[in-house]
C-alpha positions in Angstrom: 137.1 97.8 101.9 134.9 97.7 104.9 132.0 100.1 105.6 130.4 100.3 109.0 126.8 101.4 109.4 126.1 104.1 112.0 123.1 102.9 114.1 121.3 106.3 114.4 119.5 109.0 112.5 121.4 112.2 111.7 120.6 115.8 110.9 122.4 118.4 108.9 122.0 121.9 110.4 123.0 125.5 109.9 123.6 127.2 113.2 124.6 130.6 114.4 127.0 129.6 117.2 128.4 126.5 118.9 127.3 127.4 122.4 124.3 125.1 122.3 126.2 122.0 121.1 126.8 119.4 123.7 130.4 118.7 123.1 130.2 115.6 125.4 128.1 113.7 122.8 129.8 110.9 120.9 129.0 112.1 117.4 129.0 115.6 115.9 130.8 117.3 113.2 131.2 121.1 113.0 132.3 123.0 109.9 132.9 126.7 109.7 133.7 128.8 106.7 133.5 132.5 106.0 129.9 132.0 104.9 128.4 129.6 107.4 128.6 127.4 110.5 127.3 123.8 109.9 126.6 120.9 112.2 126.1 117.2 111.6 124.8 115.4 114.7 122.4 112.8 115.9 118.8 114.0 115.3 118.0 113.9 119.0 121.0 116.2 119.7 120.1 119.0 117.3 120.3 122.3 119.2 117.0 124.1 119.8 117.9 127.3 117.9 119.1 126.1 114.5 118.8 128.5 111.5 118.0 125.6 109.2 118.0 121.8 109.5 117.5 118.8 107.4 116.6 115.6 109.2 116.3 112.0 107.9 119.9 111.1 107.2 121.7 107.8 107.9 125.4 107.2 107.6 128.3 104.8 107.3 132.0 105.2 107.7 135.0 103.7 105.9 136.6 101.5 108.6 140.1 102.0 109.6 142.5 104.9 109.2 142.9 106.1 105.6 146.4 107.1 104.5 146.4 110.6 102.9 148.2 109.0 99.9 145.1 106.9 99.0 143.4 108.4 96.0 139.8 108.1 94.8 138.1 106.3 97.7 135.3 108.8 98.1 135.1 109.2 94.3 134.5 105.5 93.8 131.8 105.3 96.6 130.0 108.4 95.3 130.1 107.1 91.7 128.4 103.8 92.7 125.7 105.7 94.6 125.3 108.3 91.8 124.6 105.4 89.4 121.7 104.4 91.7 120.5 108.1 91.8 121.4 108.3 95.5 122.6 111.7 96.7 125.2 111.9 99.4 126.5 114.3 102.1 130.2 113.5 102.8 132.1 114.4 105.9 135.8 113.8 106.1 137.9 113.7 109.3 141.6 113.2 109.8 141.2 109.4 110.0 138.4 108.5 107.6 135.4 109.5 105.6 131.7 109.4 106.5 129.0 109.1 103.9 125.4 110.2 104.7 122.4 109.3 102.5 118.7 110.0 103.1 117.1 107.3 105.3 114.8 106.2 102.5 117.9 105.3 100.4 120.1 103.8 103.1 119.4 100.1 102.5 119.6 100.5 98.7 122.9 102.4 99.0 124.5 99.7 101.2 123.2 96.9 98.9 124.7 98.7 95.8 128.0 99.1 97.6 128.0 95.4 98.7 127.2 94.4 95.1 130.3 96.3 94.1 132.6 94.5 96.5 132.4 96.5 99.7 131.9 94.7 103.0 129.1 96.3 105.1 129.1 95.6 108.8 126.8 96.7 111.7 
């Protein structure tokens, strides 16, 4: 399975509304529940008025479109990283999954995954 590095730093934010998000940007993920409104975006694209934010994330995605019948992909990746004491923030879209780790753990995470048979590309 191929993993593609994302070439930029990311932030995870709690926001009060979506009006300050530039929807023309090439990467952002918005999640809304009955309890909160969350945003994952490039650090330079964080809206000025966030309620909370956590910077210093890097990410990679599983390349290709994942069929919904596939089981355990995210579980296997997270287990490898958990063995290395690396926490994750996962984002799933219709096509694939994105895994975020803190920037200080990024290279170590990718090395651990490569050591377990995953191909990592830029």
